[in-house]
C-alpha positions as CSV (number, residue, x, y, z in Angstrom):
1,M,1.1,-5.5,-30.5
2,D,3.7,-2.7,-30.3
3,C,1.7,-0.9,-27.5
4,S,1.6,-4.0,-25.4
5,K,5.3,-4.7,-25.9
6,N,6.1,-1.1,-24.8
7,S,3.9,-1.4,-21.7
8,M,5.7,-4.7,-20.8
9,I,9.1,-3.0,-21.2
10,K,8.0,-0.2,-18.9
11,K,6.9,-2.7,-16.3
12,K,10.3,-4.4,-16.4
13,N,12.2,-1.1,-16.1
14,L,10.6,0.0,-12.9
15,T,13.2,0.7,-10.2
16,K,13.4,-1.4,-7.0
17,A,12.4,1.7,-5.0
18,K,8.9,1.7,-6.5
19,L,8.4,-2.0,-5.7
20,K,9.4,-1.7,-2.0
21,I,5.8,-2.1,-0.9
22,E,6.6,-5.6,0.4
23,L,4.2,-6.2,3.3
24,T,5.6,-9.3,5.0
25,S,4.3,-10.9,8.1
26,K,6.2,-10.8,11.4
27,C,5.0,-14.3,12.2
28,I,5.5,-15.9,8.8
29,D,6.8,-19.2,10.3
30,K,3.4,-20.4,11.5
31,S,2.1,-22.5,8.6
32,P,2.2,-22.8,4.8
33,Q,-1.3,-21.5,4.6
34,D,-0.3,-18.4,6.4
35,F,2.6,-18.0,4.0
36,L,0.2,-18.2,1.1
37,F,-2.1,-15.8,2.7
38,V,0.7,-13.2,3.2
39,N,1.8,-13.7,-0.4
40,H,-1.7,-13.1,-1.6
41,V,-2.0,-9.8,0.5
42,N,1.5,-8.8,-0.9
43,Y,0.3,-9.4,-4.5
44,L,-2.9,-7.4,-4.0
45,N,-0.9,-4.5,-2.5
46,K,1.5,-4.5,-5.4
47,L,-1.4,-4.7,-7.9
48,S,-3.1,-1.8,-6.3
49,F,0.2,0.2,-6.4
50,W,0.5,-0.6,-10.1
51,N,-3.1,0.3,-10.8
52,L,-2.7,3.7,-9.1
53,N,0.8,4.6,-10.1
54,E,1.2,3.3,-13.6
55,F,-2.3,3.2,-15.0
56,N,-4.2,5.7,-12.9
57,H,-7.1,3.3,-12.2
58,E,-8.4,4.6,-8.9
59,E,-11.4,2.3,-8.8
60,M,-9.2,-0.8,-9.3
61,C,-6.9,0.3,-6.6
62,R,-9.8,0.9,-4.2
63,S,-11.3,-2.5,-4.9
64,N,-7.9,-4.2,-4.3
65,Q,-7.5,-2.4,-1.0
66,Q,-11.0,-3.3,0.1
67,T,-10.2,-7.0,-0.7
68,V,-6.9,-6.7,1.4
69,V,-8.9,-5.3,4.3
70,K,-11.4,-8.2,4.1
71,L,-8.6,-10.7,4.0
72,I,-6.8,-9.2,6.9
73,N,-10.0,-9.2,9.0
74,K,-10.5,-12.9,8.3
75,K,-7.2,-14.2,9.6
76,P,-5.5,-13.2,12.9
77,I,-2.1,-12.7,11.3
78,K,-0.3,-9.6,12.3
79,L,1.2,-7.9,9.3
80,S,3.9,-5.2,9.3
81,S,2.9,-1.7,10.1
82,E,3.5,-0.5,6.5
83,L,0.0,-1.6,5.6
84,K,-1.3,1.1,8.0
85,Y,1.0,3.7,6.6
86,F,-0.1,3.2,3.0
87,H,-3.8,2.7,3.4
88,C,-6.5,5.3,4.0
89,K,-9.3,3.8,6.1
90,K,-11.8,6.4,5.2
91,C,-11.8,6.1,1.4
92,D,-9.9,2.7,1.0
93,M,-7.2,4.2,-1.2
94,M,-3.5,3.4,-1.3
95,L,-1.5,6.3,0.0
96,I,1.5,7.1,-2.2
97,P,3.4,10.1,-1.0
98,G,3.3,13.0,-3.5
99,Q,0.5,11.4,-5.6
100,T,-2.4,10.5,-3.3
101,S,-1.0,11.8,0.0
102,R,0.8,14.8,1.4
103,I,3.5,14.1,4.0
104,R,4.7,16.7,6.5
105,V,7.1,16.5,9.5
106,K,5.9,18.5,12.5
107,S,7.7,19.3,15.7
108,K,4.9,20.5,18.0
109,R,5.2,18.8,21.4
110,Q,6.9,15.6,19.9
111,K,8.2,15.1,16.4
112,H,5.6,13.4,14.3
113,I,4.7,12.8,10.7
114,V,1.4,14.0,9.4
115,S,0.0,12.1,6.4
116,T,-3.0,13.7,4.6
117,C,-5.1,11.8,2.0
118,L,-5.6,14.1,-1.0
119,N,-8.9,12.3,-2.0
120,C,-10.9,12.6,1.3
121,G,-8.7,14.8,3.5
122,E,-8.2,12.1,6.3
123,I,-5.3,13.0,8.5
124,K,-3.0,10.4,10.1
125,R,-0.3,11.2,12.7
126,Y,2.7,8.9,13.4
127,N,5.1,9.7,16.3
128,L,8.8,9.6,15.6
129,Q,10.7,8.0,18.4
């Protein structure tokens, strides 16, 4: 009992910065079903973040991210670009800077951010404009 109470206390004491993985839709005013869909995707992303960050369950995180990808492919709702930033397409893992990804700022040609997945080595580049 005491162990579960301690884990509940840890969950409540997380800072708001860690829970800033809100992936809201840009077109959320379409219908109540779309609103529920976006909430479901948000919940799965938070759950995969918790599984990876707090409990170190990589397989649970990967399965949640695979479910998110399946859901997004079913509905033509455009989600915010944060989903692309925090998801590795190659290994279906959530990218958390410093834990599962390495972030570098490069200034060749144009300034851009290079995100490298530490599990599979996949490299993503995002232009800064």
